[in-house]
C-alpha positions in Angstrom: -2.2 3.1 -17.7 -2.9 4.0 -21.3 -4.0 7.5 -22.2 -7.7 7.6 -23.1 -8.5 8.0 -26.8 -12.3 8.2 -26.9 -14.6 10.3 -24.7 -16.0 7.4 -22.9 -12.5 6.1 -22.1 -11.7 9.6 -20.8 -14.8 9.6 -18.6 -14.0 6.2 -17.0 -10.3 7.2 -16.7 -11.1 10.4 -14.9 -13.6 8.8 -12.5 -11.0 6.1 -11.6 -8.4 8.8 -11.0 -10.6 10.5 -8.5 -9.9 7.6 -6.2 -6.4 9.0 -5.8 -7.8 12.2 -4.3 -8.7 12.7 -0.7 -12.1 11.3 0.2 -13.6 14.7 1.1 -13.1 16.0 -2.4 -13.8 12.9 -4.5 -17.6 13.6 -4.9 -17.0 17.2 -5.9 -14.6 16.2 -8.7 -16.8 13.3 -9.8 -19.7 15.8 -10.2 -17.5 18.2 -12.0 -16.3 15.5 -14.4 -19.9 14.5 -15.1 -20.9 18.2 -15.7 -18.0 18.8 -18.1 -18.7 15.5 -20.0 -22.4 16.5 -20.4 -21.4 20.0 -21.6 -19.3 18.6 -24.4 -21.7 15.8 -25.6 -22.5 17.7 -28.8 -18.8 18.2 -29.8 -18.2 16.5 -33.2 -14.8 17.9 -34.4 -12.2 15.1 -33.9 -9.4 17.7 -33.4 -11.3 19.5 -30.7 -12.3 16.3 -29.0 -8.6 15.3 -28.9 -7.7 18.7 -27.4 -10.3 18.3 -24.7 -9.1 14.8 -23.9 -5.4 15.9 -23.7 -6.3 18.9 -21.5 -8.5 16.8 -19.2 -5.7 14.2 -18.7 -3.1 17.0 -18.0 -5.5 18.7 -15.6 -6.1 15.5 -13.7 -2.4 14.7 -13.4 -1.8 18.3 -12.2 -4.6 18.0 -9.6 -3.4 14.7 -8.3 0.2 16.0 -8.0 -1.0 19.2 -6.3 -3.2 17.3 -3.8 -0.4 14.7 -3.3 2.0 17.4 -2.1 -0.5 19.3 0.0 -2.0 16.2 1.7 1.3 14.9 3.1 1.6 15.7 6.7 4.1 18.4 7.6 6.5 17.3 10.4 8.2 20.0 12.4 11.2 19.1 14.4 11.9 21.1 17.6 15.5 21.8 18.1 17.0 23.6 21.1 
């Protein structure tokens, strides 16, 4: 998937990526994404917007990787 370039692309990208999270946390992160998007609506500096987009993409990739590792079942083998 291509990296988002515009804020609306970022918003849609992040909402799609929440589907890769466990169901019990998806609504929390969708709400958080919406809040952050609304808090940066007045941002006009293209450099700052680019920084925000890059940081948001990196943070989402980190979150999915973290949740991916922690949500895998741990199997213990009993040995005598």
